[in-house]
C-alpha positions, 0 to 999 in steps of 0.5 A: 769375666769367667772363662777368661781363656774364651774371649771370642765365640764363633757361632756357625749357622744363622738359623733360629738356633744359631742366632739365639745362641749368638744372642746368649753369648753376646748378652753375656759379654763375649765378642761373637762372630756369627757365620753363615754361607747364606748372607740373607740368613745373616741379615735375618739373624741380625733383624731377629736378634734386634727384635728379641733384645728389644723385647727383653729391654721392654720387659726390663730383663736387660738395660739400655747399655746391655742392649747396645753392648749385645748388638755391638758384640756381634760381627756377621760374616759369610767368610769362614776365614774371619772365624777366629776365636777360642770357641766355636759353637756350631748350629748347622744342619743335622749332618755328620759330614757337614759338621766334620768338614766345618770343624776341620776347616776351623781347626786349620784357621785357628789351630789345635787349641780351638774348642769345638762345641756341637749343638747337635740334638741327636748325632753322636759326639763320638762319631763326629770326633772320630773324623775330626783332627783333634777329637779331644777338643770336641764337646756337645753343647746342646741349647734348647729353642728359644735359646735366649729363654730356655735355661737348660743346656746339655753338655755332652761328654764323648769318650774322647772329650777332654775332662777340662773342656767339659768343665770349661763348657759347663762353667761357660753355660753357668756364666751365660746364666744357663742350667747345664747338665753333663750327660754321656753320649747316647742316642738323643742324649737325655731330653730328645730321648725322653721327648720322642714318645711325647711327639710320636704318641701325639701324632699317633693319636691324630693319625688314628683319628682318636683326637685332633691336633687342637685337642691334644695341644689344649689338653697337654697345655692345660696340665702344665706343659708350656705348649702342646707337642704340635705347636712345639714341633712347629716352633722347632721345625718339622724337618729338624724334629723329624730328623732327630726322631729318625736318628734316635730310631735308627741308632736304637735299632728301629724299635716300633714304638719310636718309628717316625710318624708319617703325618710329619713326613708328609708335611715335610715333603710338602715343604710345610715346616712350621713357623719358619715357613708360616705353615706346619700343623698350624698356619701362621701370619705371613 
């Protein structure tokens, strides 16, 4: 197996992204410990992964043995003391303090050799590194939703990150059959920096009455985008997308062109977060 120093991967967070990353790692043959404090989230993650793998099986993307192996490779736990491995990939809330606290706990359990990778989509890797016990061990490993399907992985090198770890995570992404791109730590990295105008201009058009949500999505889908911005925001989660917009906007000095959209904030305040709440910009079957 490539990356022969990594045998067990700890995936922290059992939401859509965390469970997707766990599936990618398990399908690649690694032992996976999926950790979340919320046991109901772990149950849902197991159910979601089984459904996703079943679709892969039906489409011939994996065989029966690979299906069984992936299922058996994952151990679900709400006990952080069971989180022992060589690499942790965190996919928890976009909050620096929460990520720092988690990494420091895991260093205590595993020791200073643990590689800690953050799936953050917008928080500075350097800022996280400055508050953890072993900053050279931290790297960004940003997957895209849905992780089992999307090929791109941004590997973010902070100013403290060991070059050897950057190479190891890049090799790991390749072994997982992903397409890694190494980038420097900067607000939004590459994809989320470029994507802000895609979302924000779409919402501005709707907010000012120039177009409807359906029109914007239909037009952009017709010219080659896999889905329009509103459907994509619903899939990602409006709360997550808004959080990324806010962080990028603030970190770049609050330029007017990147100001987060009020129609998205209004949805969040109503608890309408997209696919995960069955209603966002669109309504989904319950």
